[in-house]
N, C-alpha and C positions, 0 to 999 in steps of 0.2 A: 322280567317284571316291570322294568322301567318303561319299556315301549308300551306295554299294556296299560300302565297308569296314564301315560300321555294320551293314549287313544280314549280312555275312559273320561279323562278331563275334557278333551275336545268334544266328545259326544254329549257330555253333561252340559257344556256351554251351549251347544246347539239346541238341546231340549229346553234349557232354561230360557233362551231367547225366544223360542217358539211359544212357550207358556206365557212369557211376559207380553208378547205381541197379541195373543188372544185375550189376555185378561186386562189389557190396558183400557181404561175408561176413556170416553170421548172428552176432549178438552172443553172447558167452558167457553162460550162464545166471547169473542173479543169485544163486541159492541156492548153497550150498557153503561150504567153509572160507575164511577170509580169506587173502589172499596173504601171503608172507613179508615183503614190503616194507612192510606196514602198520605205521604208527608205533606202534600199540598193542602190537605184538609184537616189534619190533626198534628199538633206539635205541642211539646211540653215546655212550660215556662220554668227556667232554672235560674237560681241566684246562688253564686258561690259553689256551683256544681251540685246543689241540692234541688231536686224537682219539687215544684209547688203544685201545679195543676195543669191540665191540658186545655188548649183553646181550639175552637173550630174555625177553620179558615174558609176562604171562598176563592173563586177565580180572580176577583178584583183585589183581594187582600189575602194572599196565601198564608197558611197557618204559620209557616216559618218566620215570615216578616212580622206577623202579628205578635208571635211569642217574643221575638227580639225587641219589638217596641215596648211591650209590657215589662220585660226585663230591664230595659234601659230606664224607664220611668221609675221603677222600684229602686234601682241603684241610685238614681239622682236624688230621690227623696231621702234615702238612707244616708247618703254621703253629705247631705245638706245640713245635717244637725248631728249633735252628739248626745242628744237626749236619750234617756233609757226607756222612754215610753213614746208611743205614737198614737195620734187620734185618728180613728177610722170612722167612716160613715158611708152609707149606700143611698144613692138617689136614683129615682127613675128618670130615664131620658128617652129620646126618640129611638136610639139603638138598643136599649135594654136597661139594665141596672148598672149605673156608673159607680165605681168604687173610688173613694177619695182617701188619701193618706196625708195627714197634716195639711188639709185643704188643697191638696194637689191630686187631680184625677190621674190614676195610674192604670186602670183597667175598666173594661165594660163586659159584663156578663150578658150574653145574648140568649135569645130563645133557642138558637141552634146549639149553643153550648149545653143548655138544659136538656134538649132532645137527645144529644149524644150521651150525656151522663144519665139520661132517663130519671131526671129529678125535677122538682119544681124550681123555677128560675129564681125565686126569692131565697129558697134554702141554699141553692148553689152559690148565689152571690154572697151570702153570709159566710159560707165556707171559704170562698175565694178571699174574702176580706180577712178572715182569721189567718189564712196561710200567708197573705201579704204582710200582715202585722208581725207574725213570728219571723218572717224573713228579714224585715227591716230591723227589728230588735236584735236578731242574731248578727246581722251585718255590722251594726254599730258596735256590738259587744266584742266582736272578733277583731276590731281595729283600734282598740284602746291600747295604751302603753302596757297595761298589765297583761292583756291578751298576747301582745307581741312578745313580751318577756317569756310567757308560758310556751308560746310556739317555738321560741329560740331554744328553750331548755329541752323541749320535746325533740327538736331536730338534733340537738347535741346528744341526747340519750340514744336516739336511733343511730347516730354516727358511731357512738361508742359500741353499741351492740353489733353494728356491721363490721367495725374494726376487729372485734373479737372473733366474729364469724369468719372474716378473711384470714386471720392468723391461724385459726383451727383448720380451715380448708387448705391453706398453703402447707401446713405441717402434714396434713393427711396426704396431700398431693405429692409430697416429697418422699414419704416413707411407705405409705400403704401400697402403691403400685409395685415398689421394689419387693415388699414382703410377699404380696400375692404372686408376683412373677417367680419368686424363689420356690414357693409351694407348687405352682403349676409346673415349673421345670423339673422339680423333683418327682412329681407324680407321673409326668410324661416321659421320663428317662427310660423307664422300663418298656413303655410302648415304642419308643424309638429303637431300642434294641430288638424288640420282637418283630418290628416291621422292616428291619434292615435299613435303618436311617431314612426310610420314606417319610416318616413323621418326625420332624426335627423339634426336639423339646425346646431349644432356644427360640425358634420361631413362634411356637405356641405361647411361650412365656412373654415374648414381646407383644403379641396380640393382646394378651391379658393385661399387660401393663398399659397399653394404649387405651383399652376400654375403660380401665379404672380412672386414668387421667381425664379421659373425655367425660366421664360421669362427674368427676369433681369440677371440671370447667363449666359444665352445664349448670351444676348446682351453684357455683359461684356467680355465674351470669344471672341466674334466677334471683339469687339473694340481692344482687346489685339493683336489679330491676325493681324489686319491691322496696328496697331501701330508698331509692330515688323517689318512688311514688309516695312513701310515707313521709319523707322529708318535705316534699312539695305540698302534701296534704296538711302539714302542720301550719302553714301560712295561708290565710284566706285569699290572698291575691293569686296564689299559684294552685289553689285547691281545684279549680276546674281542670287544669292540666293533669293533676294527680288522678282525678276521677277518670279521665280518659285513659291514662296509662293502666290503671287498675282494671278498667272495663275491658280494655283490649285483650288482656290475658286471663283475668279471673272469670269474666262472663263466659268465654268459650269453654273454660275448664268446668265451670259449674253447669253449663249447658250439656257438656258431654256426660257429666255425672248424673244429671237429671234424666238425660236420655237413656243412659245405661240402666238406671233404676226403673224407668218406664218400660224398657224392653226386657227387663229381667224375667218376667213370665215367658216371653218368647224364647229367651236363651235357655230356660229350663226345659221348654218343650223340645228345642233343637237337641239339647243334651240327651233327653230321654230317647228321641228318635235315633240319635247316633249310637247310644248304648245298646238299644234293641238291635240295630243293624249289626253292630260289632258282635253281639252274642249269636245272631243268626249266622254270620260269616264264620265264626268259630265252630259252631255246630256243623256247618257244611264241611269245613276243613277236617274235623274229626271223622266225619262220615267217609270222605274220600281217602283219608289216611288209613282207615280200616279196610277200604277196598284195595288200597295199594299194598297193604300187608297181608291180604288174603283172608282177613277176618270176615269180611262181607263179600259174597260172590255175586257178580252181576253177569248173567249169561249174555254172550255175544257183545261184550263190552271189552274193547282192546285196552291193554295196560297203558299204552302211551296216550290214551284219551283221558286218563284220570285227572291230571293236573290242568290241562287246557280246559276241560269241562268245569273244573272247580273255579278257574279264573273267569270263565264266562258267567257262571252263576254269581260269583263275587261282584263282578262288574255290574250285573243287572240289579243286585241288591243296593249297590252304591248309587246307581242312577235313580232308582226308585226313592231312596232316602233323600237324595238331592231335590227331587221334584216335590216331595212332601214337605221338606224344610223351606222351600222357596218362599211361601207366604209369610213365614215367621222371621225372615231376614230383615234387619232394620233398613228402612228405606226402600224395600222392594216394591212398594206401591207408588213410588215417586216416578215421575216421567223421566227424570235424568237417569235413574237406575235402569228403568226399562229400555230406554234408548241405548244405554251403554251395552246391555246384554244383547240387544238386537244387533248392534254394530259388531260386537265380538263374535256373535253367532254367524253373521254373514261373512266376516273375515275368515273364520275357521272353516266354514263350509266351502268358500271359494278356494282356499288354499290347501284343503285336505282331500282333494280328489284321489291323488295317488295313494295317500294314506289309507283311505277307506277301501280302495281297490285291493291294496296289499293285505289289509285286514281280512276282507272277505275271501281272498285267495288263500290266506293262511288257514282259515277255517276249513276250506275244502281240502287243503293239503293235509291237515291234521286228521280229518275224518274219512278220507277216501281210500286209505289203506294202501297207497301205492308204494310207500316206503316207511321204514322205521329207523329209530336211532341206531347207528352202527352199520346200516346197510351201505354197501358200495354201489354207487350209482354213477351214471353219466347223464349230464344235462347239457346238450349242445357240445361245446368245447371243454366243459368242466367235467372232471373225473375225480372222484374221491369218496370218502366215507362221510355219512351224515352224522354231524356232531350235535346239532340242536335244530329243532323245528319250532320257531317262534311265531308270534302272531303276525309280524311284519316281514320276516326274512328267515331263510334257512342257511345254516352254516355247514360247509363241507371242509374236510381236511384232505387235501390232495395227497397223492402218493409222494409228492416232493415236500410233504409236511407244510404246505401252505394253507392258510385259513382263507376260505372263499365264502363271501356273503352273496347269496342270490335272493333278490326280492321274490316274494311268493307269487306276485302277479306274473313275473317271468317264468317261474317254475311251473305255474298252472298252464301257461300257454306254450310250453315246450314239451318235447318228447323226453320222457324219463326212462332210461334203461337201468333196471335194477339187477345187479349181478349177484345179489345175496338172496334173492327170493327163490324158494324151492317150488317148482311147478309139478314135475312128475317123478322126482327122486333120482333121476339120472345125473343131474348136475348141468353145468354150462358146457357148451360145445366150443372148445378153443380151436381156432383154425388159423392157418397162414398159407400163403401161395408162393410157389417157386416156378420159374420158367426153365424148362430143360429142352435141349435140342432134340430134333426128330431122330437123330441117329441112335439115341438111347432107347432100349426096349422099355415099353410101358410097364410091364410087370416088374422089371428091375427097379424102375424109379419108384413105383408104388411100394415095393418091399423095403426100399431104403427109407422112405418117408415114414412107414409104419415102424421100422426099427428105431428111427430117431424119436418118434413119439413114445415108444416103450422105454427108451433110455431116460426120458424126462420124468423126474420124480414129481408127483402131484397129479399126473394124468392117469386116468383109470384104464385098466386093461379089459374091464368088463363094464359096459359094452366095449367091444374092441375098436381101436382106431380104424378109420377108413379114409380112402382117398377119392376125391372127385376131380374129374378133368373139367376145368372151368373155361378153357378157351384154347383155340388153335390159332396161334399168331403166325406172323411171317417167318420167324426164325426159330420159334420155340413153342412147346406145348405147356400150358399152365396146369399145374397139379396143385390141388388144395388138400392138405392133410387136416383131418378133423379128429379130435379126441375129447372125451368127456372129462370134466374135473368138478369136484365139489368145493374146491378152494377158490371161490370167486373173488376173495379179497387179495389174491396173489397173482392176478392175471398178468400184470406187466412182467413180474419175475418169471412166471411159467412160460410166457411167450419168448422171453429172452433165452431161457434155457432150451426151449425147443429150437430156436434159431441156431444156437451153438451146436446142438446135437445134429441138426440137419447138415450144417457145414462140415462137421467132423465125419459123419457117415459118408457124405458124397466125396469128400477128399480121400477117405480110405478106399473107396471103390473106384477112384479115378474118373468121376463123372463131373462135368463142368456145368455150373449153374449159369443159365443164360439171362437171368434177370439182372439188369434191364436188357432190352433187345440190342443186338449188334448190327451195324451196317455191313461190316466185313469181318472176317475172322482169319486167324493164322492157323497153320497146321498144328502148332503146339497147343496143348490143353492149358486153359487158364485156371489151374487148380494149384493149391498150395500143398506143401508136404504134409503128410499126416502127423508127423512128429516135428516139433520145433523147439529148439533149446538154444537159440543163438542170442547174443546180447543185442539190445536196441542201439540205435545210432548214437544217442546221447551217452549211453554207457561206454560204447567203443571210443568215442572222442575223449571221455574222461580218463579212461585207462591209458590212452596214448599220452 
C-alpha cells in the first residue's frame, strides 16, 4: 500500500500542476501608473506610534519623506510647550490648505490628498487639524511627571506579572515533563514487551519529556516578548518600538486568524468532499470484500484481481477529489502557488519515468493471468515462488529461502516460465541428460534410465517415462530421460533424486557414465561400488 500511495501522490501533483497551468490568468501588464498602495505615493503620519492620517506623495516629494516631515513638525510644536491646550487654524495657500498649530505651520492638505480620500479638501483639512491637535495634547500629557510616574508603575506591574509567570513556568518545566514521561513510560511498557523491545518505553518517554519542555520554553519566550513590548509601550519615548514589536508578531497571527475565518467556508467544502470520498471508498471496499468472501459473484473475474482493482478505484476517487478540492485550497489562485505546483509537477514527471513504467507493467502483470500468488516461476536467472504481486514490483521466494524483488517492467519484458500452471492435466515433464559410451546397448541404457525414473518418488508412472536420444557425440551417446510430475514446486528436489537413482542404477549394472566427454580412457570402468559403507577421510584421521 505504501508504494501505491506514493504513486497516487505523484500523479495527483502532476494533475494539480496541469490544472494550475491551464487555469492561470494572464498577468497584468507591467507598464502603467503605479498602484495607490505604493509607499512612494501613500504614507501614514504617526506620532508616538499612533497613526494620524495618510498623506499623498509625488516623485518630487515621496510620501515617506512628506510623512516624516509632518511628524517632525508636530513633535517640535508639542515639545516646545507644556500647555494643555493648543490653538489650531487652517489657511488657504498656493499648495492647498495649510494647518497651523500654535502659529506654526505643521502640514498642508492638498487636492491630491482629498482625491485619495474621496472627500472635500476643506473637510479633510479640518479632520487633519483635529487629529494633529489630539496628537499634540496627548504628546504633552504623556510627558508630564504624573504620566511618567504612572508609566513606571505600569512597567513595574508588568514586571511583577512576568515574574510570577516565569516562576510558574519554571515550576511546570521542572515537574510536568517528569510526570508526563512517567505516564508515557508506564503506558508504553506493555507495548515494549509486545514488540520484543523494538519500541523502547524509555525512549518514548524521553521524547515526550523533550516535547513538553520545548512547549514550555516557547511559551516562556512568547511571554517575554510580550512583556518587553508592554513595558516599552508604557513609556511614550519607547512606544514606537513597542508598536513595532507587537506588530511583528500580533499582526501576522491576526492575519492568519482572519484568513482562516475567511477561508472557513472553503474548508467546510473541502471537508464535505473528503467525507463523501471517504464514504465512497468505504462502500467500494465493502463491495470488494463481499466479492472476496464469495457473497457477490463476478463471472470471469479472477480472485487475485479483487484488491488491485479496489486500489485502482480508490486511487481514482482520491485523484478526482483532489482535482475538485483544488480551487478551494487557500492561495490556489495565487501565482506563487501555481508556479510551485508547476515546478513540483515538472520535477515529478521528469523523475518518475521508471516509476510510471513499473506501474503500468504492474497492471499488465496483475491482469494478464500469467501467474498467481504461490506459483513457482522462473524469470531469467531467478527461480522461486511468487509471494506478492505489487504495483511496482513482484516478490519471489527462492528455493534457497531468499527474497527476490523483481521490477514489474523487467518482469513484463522477460520470459516467464510457470511451473505451477496446469495445461493438459499431465503435469510438467522433468528431464535430464547423460552421456553413455557406444559400447553399451541402447535398449539397456534406456531400460536403466526408465528404472531410475520409476524409483524416483514424485514422478508419474502414467504416462510412462520415456527416453530420447538427443545427440551422437565423439565418445558417447546422449540419452534424455523424460518423466511427468505434478509436483512443480519440488523440481530441484525431484531432479536431485533422479540424478541419485541414475547413478545407483548405472553402478549396479556396471555401466560407466561418460558425461563429460573423455579424451582417452583406461580399460578399467570408472564406476563406483554399488554399496559403500566406509568412513570418510576426516573420520579416519580422527579415529587415528
